[in-house]
C-alpha positions in Angstrom: 24.4 8.0 12.9 24.1 10.8 15.3 20.9 12.4 13.6 19.2 9.6 14.1 16.4 9.5 16.8 13.8 7.0 18.3 10.4 8.5 18.5 7.4 7.7 20.4 5.4 6.8 17.5 8.3 4.3 16.5 7.0 1.8 19.6 5.2 -1.0 18.2 2.7 -3.0 20.3 0.9 -5.5 17.8 1.2 -9.1 18.6 4.5 -11.2 17.5 6.6 -14.0 18.6 9.6 -11.9 20.6 9.2 -9.8 23.7 8.5 -6.1 24.0 12.2 -3.8 24.3 12.2 -0.6 26.2 13.2 2.2 24.4 16.7 2.1 25.6 17.0 -1.7 24.4 16.1 -1.0 21.4 18.2 2.2 20.9 21.5 -0.2 22.0 20.3 -3.2 19.7 19.6 -1.5 16.5 23.2 1.0 16.9 25.2 -2.1 17.8 26.3 -3.5 14.4 28.1 -6.8 16.5 24.2 -7.3 18.0 22.6 -7.0 14.7 25.4 -9.0 12.8 23.9 -12.1 15.9 20.4 -11.2 15.7 18.1 -14.2 15.2 15.6 -12.7 13.6 11.8 -14.3 13.7 9.6 -15.3 10.8 7.4 -12.4 9.4 3.6 -13.1 10.1 1.7 -13.2 7.2 -2.3 -12.5 6.1 -4.2 -12.1 3.3 -6.6 -8.4 3.0 -9.5 -9.3 0.6 -11.8 -6.8 -0.5 -14.5 -6.6 -3.4 -14.0 -3.5 -5.9 -16.9 -1.0 -5.8 -18.9 -0.9 -9.1 -20.9 2.4 -9.5 -22.8 0.9 -12.9 -25.0 -1.7 -11.8 -27.5 -1.3 -14.2 -24.7 -1.2 -17.3 -24.5 -5.0 -17.8 -20.7 -5.0 -17.2 -19.6 -8.0 -15.3 -19.0 -7.7 -11.2 -15.5 -6.9 -10.9 -13.2 -9.8 -9.2 -12.6 -10.1 -5.4 -8.7 -8.7 -4.9 -6.5 -9.9 -2.1 -3.0 -8.4 -0.9 -0.8 -10.4 1.5 0.6 -8.5 4.2 3.4 -9.5 6.0 5.0 -8.3 9.1 7.7 -8.6 11.0 8.6 -8.9 14.9 9.1 -5.9 16.6 12.6 -6.2 17.2 13.3 -6.8 13.7 11.1 -3.9 12.3 13.7 -1.8 14.6 16.3 -3.3 13.0 15.0 -2.9 9.4 13.8 0.6 10.0 17.1 2.0 11.5 19.3 0.5 8.8 16.8 2.4 6.2 17.5 4.8 8.2 21.3 4.3 7.5 21.2 3.9 3.5 18.8 6.8 2.9 21.5 9.4 3.0 23.8 7.6 1.0 20.8 7.1 -1.4 19.9 10.4 -1.7 23.4 11.8 -1.9 23.8 9.5 -5.1 20.7 10.2 -6.3 21.8 14.1 -6.2 25.3 13.5 -7.7 23.8 11.9 -10.8 21.2 14.8 -11.2 18.1 12.6 -10.8 16.8 13.4 -7.5 13.4 14.4 -9.4 12.9 10.9 -10.6 11.8 8.5 -7.7 9.5 10.2 -5.8 7.8 7.5 -3.6 9.2 6.8 -0.4 10.7 9.6 0.2 10.6 13.4 1.8 10.8 15.7 -1.0 9.6 19.2 0.5 7.3 21.4 -1.0 8.2 24.4 -3.1 6.6 26.8 -0.2 7.9 26.8 2.8 10.1 23.8 2.9 8.8 21.9 5.8 6.3 19.9 4.4 6.7 16.8 2.5 4.9 16.4 -0.8 2.1 13.8 -1.4 0.8 12.2 -4.6 -1.8 15.0 -4.9 1.4 17.3 -5.6 3.0 14.7 -7.7 -0.2 13.9 -9.6 -0.2 18.1 -10.4 3.2 18.4 -11.2 3.1 15.2 -14.0 -0.4 16.9 -15.2 1.5 20.5 -15.3 4.2 18.8 -17.3 1.3 17.8 -20.2 -0.2 21.0 -20.5 3.3 23.1 -20.5 4.7 20.8 -23.4 1.0 21.4 -25.0 1.4 18.6 -28.1 2.9 15.6 -26.8 2.2 11.5 -25.4 2.1 10.1 -21.9 3.6 6.4 -21.4 2.6 5.2 -18.1 3.3 1.8 -17.3 3.4 -0.2 -14.5 5.7 -3.4 -13.1 3.9 -6.5 -12.4 4.5 -7.6 -8.9 7.7 -5.9 -8.4 8.9 -6.2 -4.7 8.3 -9.9 -5.3 10.5 -9.7 -7.9 13.8 -7.7 -7.0 16.7 -9.8 -7.9 18.8 -10.7 -4.7 22.4 -10.9 -6.0 21.5 -7.3 -8.0 20.2 -5.9 -4.8 23.2 -6.9 -2.6 25.4 -5.3 -5.2 23.9 -2.2 -5.4 23.7 -2.1 -1.6 27.3 -2.4 -1.4 27.5 0.4 -4.1 25.6 3.2 -1.8 28.1 1.9 0.8 31.2 1.8 -1.2 32.2 -1.3 -0.2 33.4 -4.7 -2.2 31.7 -6.7 0.6 28.8 -6.1 2.6 29.8 -5.6 6.5 28.5 -8.7 8.8 25.4 -5.9 10.4 24.4 -5.4 6.6 24.7 -8.7 5.2 22.2 -10.1 8.1 19.9 -7.6 7.1 20.5 -8.1 3.6 19.9 -11.9 4.4 16.9 -11.6 6.2 15.1 -9.5 4.0 15.9 -11.7 1.2 15.6 -15.1 2.5 13.3 -14.2 4.9 10.3 -17.1 6.3 6.8 -16.4 6.8 4.3 -17.9 9.0 0.5 -17.8 8.6 -0.8 -16.0 11.2 -4.0 -18.0 11.3 -2.2 -20.8 11.8 0.2 -19.5 14.3 -3.0 -18.4 16.1 -4.6 -21.4 16.2 -1.4 -23.9 17.0 -1.3 -21.4 19.7 -4.9 -21.8 21.1 -6.0 -18.2 20.2 -8.0 -19.5 17.1 -10.4 -22.5 16.6 -13.5 -23.6 16.1 -16.0 -21.6 18.2 -19.6 -23.3 16.9 -21.2 -25.0 14.6 -23.7 -24.6 12.1 -27.0 -26.9 11.7 -25.8 -28.7 9.5 -22.6 -29.3 11.6 -19.9 -27.1 9.6 -17.7 -25.4 11.8 -17.7 -22.0 12.6 -13.8 -20.3 12.7 -13.0 -17.2 14.8 -11.2 -16.0 18.0 -11.2 -18.2 20.8 -10.7 -15.1 22.8 -11.1 -11.2 22.5 -8.3 -9.8 20.1 -7.4 -7.2 22.4 -6.9 -10.4 25.1 -4.1 -11.8 22.3 -1.1 -11.2 24.5 1.8 -9.0 22.8 4.3 -11.9 23.0 2.4 -14.5 21.4 4.2 -17.6 22.8 7.4 -18.4 25.2 10.5 -19.2 23.4 10.5 -23.2 24.1 6.9 -23.1 22.9 7.8 -21.0 19.9 10.5 -23.6 19.3 7.9 -26.9 19.8 5.0 -25.4 18.1 6.0 -22.6 15.3 9.2 -24.6 14.6 8.0 -27.8 14.8 10.6 -29.5 17.1 7.7 -31.0 18.6 7.1 -34.5 16.6 3.2 -34.0 16.5 3.2 -30.3 15.4 5.0 -29.9 12.3 6.8 -26.6 11.3 5.0 -23.6 10.3 7.5 -22.1 8.5 7.3 -21.3 4.8 10.8 -20.1 3.8 11.2 -17.9 0.4 13.8 -20.1 -1.4 13.7 -18.0 -4.7 16.4 -15.9 -6.0 14.1 -13.1 -5.9 11.7 -10.9 -4.2 11.5 -8.9 -0.4 8.8 -8.5 1.4 6.9 -5.5 0.8 5.7 -3.6 4.2 8.9 -4.2 5.9 10.6 -1.1 6.9 13.4 -1.6 4.8 11.6 -2.3 1.7 10.7 0.9 0.3 14.0 2.2 0.0 15.5 -1.3 -1.3 12.6 -0.7 -4.0 13.6 2.4 -4.4 17.5 2.3 -5.1 17.3 -1.4 -6.8 16.2 0.8 -10.1 18.6 3.4 -9.8 20.5 2.9 -13.0 16.8 2.5 -14.7 15.9 5.8 -14.0 19.7 6.8 -15.0 18.4 5.5 -18.0 15.0 6.9 -18.5 16.0 10.3 -17.5 18.6 10.7 -20.2 16.2 9.2 -23.0 13.2 11.6 -21.5 15.3 14.8 -21.3 17.2 13.9 -24.3 13.9 14.1 -26.1 12.9 17.4 -24.2 10.3 15.7 -22.0 10.7 14.2 -18.4 10.9 10.6 -16.5 9.3 9.9 -13.1 8.9 6.4 -11.2 6.3 6.2 -8.0 7.7 2.8 -7.1 6.3 1.0 -9.8 4.5 3.2 -11.3 6.4 4.7 -14.5 5.5 7.7 -16.3 7.2 9.5 -19.4 5.7 12.8 -21.1 7.5 13.0 -24.1 6.7 15.9 -27.0 6.9 13.5 -29.6 5.0 11.8 -32.5 2.4 8.8 -31.7 4.7 6.4 -33.9 7.8 7.3 -31.4 6.2 7.1 -28.7 4.8 3.6 -29.1 8.3 2.3 -30.4 9.4 3.8 -26.9 6.5 2.1 -24.9 6.9 -1.5 -27.1 11.1 -1.2 -25.7 9.9 -0.7 -22.0 9.6 -4.5 -21.1 13.0 -5.1 -22.4 14.4 -2.0 -21.0 13.2 -3.0 -17.5 14.1 -6.9 -17.9 17.9 -5.7 -18.1 17.7 -4.7 -14.7 16.0 -8.5 -13.3 14.7 -11.1 -15.4 11.5 -11.6 -12.8 10.7 -8.0 -14.0 7.8 -7.4 -16.2 5.2 -4.8 -17.3 1.6 -5.5 -16.8 0.3 -5.0 -20.4 -3.3 -4.6 -18.7 -2.3 -1.3 -16.9 0.2 0.4 -19.9 -1.3 3.2 -21.6 -0.5 5.7 -24.3 -2.1 9.3 -24.7 -2.0 11.7 -26.9 -2.4 15.3 -25.9 -2.6 18.5 -28.8 -3.2 21.9 -28.1 -6.4 23.5 -28.9 -6.8 27.6 -30.1 -8.5 27.8 -26.7 -6.0 26.9 -24.6 -7.3 23.6 -23.5 -6.0 20.3 -24.6 -7.5 17.1 -26.9 -6.5 14.0 -25.7 -6.8 10.6 -27.4 -6.4 7.0 -25.6 -4.1 5.5 -28.2 -3.1 2.4 -26.4 -4.7 0.8 -23.4 -7.5 0.5 -21.1 -10.3 2.7 -18.9 -11.6 5.9 -19.6 -9.8 8.6 -21.9 -7.0 10.9 -20.6 -3.9 9.9 -18.4 -4.4 8.2 -15.0 -1.8 8.7 -12.6 -1.6 8.3 -8.6 -5.2 8.7 -7.9 -6.4 11.3 -10.7 -7.1 11.5 -14.6 -6.3 14.0 -16.5 -8.4 14.5 -19.8 -6.5 17.5 -21.2 -9.3 20.0 -19.8 -10.3 18.6 -16.2 -8.8 16.8 -13.3 -11.0 13.6 -11.8 -10.4 11.5 -9.3 -9.9 8.0 -10.6 -12.4 5.4 -10.7 -10.4 3.2 -8.4 -9.8 5.9 -5.9 -13.7 6.5 -5.5 -14.1 2.4 -5.1 -11.6 2.4 -2.4 -13.7 4.7 -0.7 -17.1 3.1 -1.2 -15.4 0.0 0.2 -14.4 1.8 3.6 -17.5 3.6 3.6 -19.2 -0.1 3.4 -17.1 -1.7 5.7 -17.5 1.6 8.4 -21.1 1.1 8.0 -21.2 -2.4 8.7 -19.1 -2.3 11.7 -21.1 0.1 13.6 -24.5 -1.2 12.4 -23.3 -4.5 14.4 -22.5 -2.0 17.8 -25.6 0.2 17.2 -27.8 -3.2 17.4 -25.8 -4.7 20.3 -26.1 -1.7 22.3 -29.9 -1.2 21.6 -31.2 -4.7 21.9 -34.9 -4.8 21.1 -35.2 -1.7 19.3 -37.4 -1.7 16.0 -35.2 -0.6 12.1 -36.6 2.6 12.3 -35.6 3.6 16.2 -32.0 2.0 15.3 -31.7 4.7 12.2 -32.5 7.3 14.4 -29.9 6.6 17.2 -27.4 5.7 14.4 -24.7 8.4 14.7 -24.2 9.5 11.1 -22.6 12.4 11.8 -19.8 10.0 13.4 -19.9 7.4 11.1 -19.3 10.0 8.1 -16.0 11.1 10.0 -14.5 7.7 9.8 -14.3 7.7 6.1 -10.5 7.3 6.5 -7.7 8.2 4.6 -7.4 7.1 0.8 -5.0 4.7 0.2 -1.5 5.3 -0.6 -1.8 9.0 0.5 0.5 9.4 3.7 2.6 12.5 2.5 3.6 13.5 6.5 3.0 11.8 10.2 0.1 14.7 9.9 -1.6 13.5 7.0 -2.4 10.1 9.2 -5.5 11.8 10.4 -6.6 12.7 7.0 -10.1 11.8 6.2 -11.6 11.7 2.2 -13.3 15.0 2.3 -9.7 16.4 3.9 -8.2 14.8 0.7 -11.1 16.3 -1.6 -10.5 19.5 -0.3 -6.9 19.6 -1.0 -7.0 18.2 -4.1 -9.0 20.9 -5.7 -7.0 23.5 -4.0 -4.1 22.1 -5.3 -5.4 21.3 -9.0 -6.8 24.7 -8.7 -9.8 25.7 -12.0 -9.1 22.2 -13.7 -9.8 20.0 -10.4 -13.3 22.0 -10.2 -15.2 18.0 -11.3 -14.0 16.7 -8.5 -16.6 18.3 -6.4 -19.0 17.0 -8.9 -17.6 13.4 -8.6 -18.5 13.4 -4.6 -21.5 15.4 -4.5 -23.6 12.5 -4.1 -21.8 11.0 -1.5 -23.3 11.6 1.5 -26.8 10.4 0.6 -25.1 7.2 -0.9 -23.2 6.5 2.8 -26.6 7.6 4.8 -28.3 4.8 2.2 -25.2 2.2 2.9 -25.7 2.7 7.0 -29.8 2.0 6.5 -29.1 -1.1 4.7 -26.3 -2.8 6.6 -28.8 -1.8 10.1 -31.1 -3.8 8.1 -28.9 -6.3 7.2 -27.5 -6.5 10.6 -31.1 -6.9 12.4 -31.8 -10.0 9.9 -28.1 -11.6 10.9 -29.2 -11.3 14.5 -32.9 -12.7 14.3 -31.3 -15.6 12.2 -28.4 -16.0 15.0 -31.0 -16.3 17.5 -33.5 -18.6 16.0 -30.4 -21.1 15.4 -29.8 -20.7 19.2 -33.2 -21.3 20.4 -33.4 -24.3 17.9 -30.3 -25.7 19.4 -31.7 -25.4 23.1 -35.0 -27.4 21.6 
């Protein structure tokens, strides 16, 4: 397609099994159907991202939230370029089909939907949430049904996906290049990153505890891990297991469902996989005078119906979604039904009819209680987790830079202003490429501006954040000093 261009920002430099390709080589590869059809796709590398949800009510007696984890799988660079290009090839037919069906407003994730203003900026979750809450206010008396598909990407049926892929292309059978992409995004293979790095000598036992237990870590600085992890020979011997001394590290997806979330094409596939469900839900909602939107696996219906009608519709959603794949399930613990009624002063009263959490509709990081919009508790939890991680990292760097300084001196030397600027993005908030530099404070300001008067409470939620961040920095400095003191003692004991 002539409108595709490889941008500098598309180039990938992370370590993987393949060689680095020059831009001209990338273009030649991805635009050649014959080369794509014959491409030998590498296994994905996998690691697990873990975190502890923040709890802001430690004295409430509520149990500490369970730790969470998310498997991350990423493709070799050459394969990622192919996936990204074929995403581009499919996005045009998908957008055309949405327009033809009159449902362009329904699936809103992973698409560049322009704002109503200058028509140049893409919408983000702030605008989508504001539009949803506006629909609630416009209807006045209504019910909002919010449900979440459980492990959506892992539940996508392969045969159904292939049929929909053919439908978008207007063919009975996938061309060889498209079939190669389909095959390798469904029957993908993965290798655990730690296992691969261990086998290749980049990771292993660094030291022993006093009790003789191994302490694992990188045996070389991470920045010195080569961009191409190994030669083709070592890949065959040490990763594929052709050497009898080293069994294969390959873990294939042998199921008839599931695609790897995070691959450059997976978001588009997840979008068009539910196109028939989107048609059905949009017809249901508009027939009742309401609306339907889907943000990836988050489904929202806003309907001017009674609680009984809304309950009946909500209870029908599990069977409706199962009609599009046997593995598709609705998460009961993330389903909610909220009833809104118009008040004489122009506001709304809301009642949580079904579901957990605080009163009001929770959607895309925000909560609307009929009068005000708030940041969701999970949004604040993500922020506190990031603050803690950055504080811990910078505290360690500070004591290394200034060895021998006291706790009070380190607190004075710590660059808190620089730390505050590194609070990072809110997860899931990447409307355009420029938004990648947005901090949490930018996010708060944009949210308040977008929601207007109903978003004024957001400022109150974050007004004490700076003081809490300063307190966390002081805590992490003290802990870093304790850890260093303990390490020094162990080293001294080892020499004695």
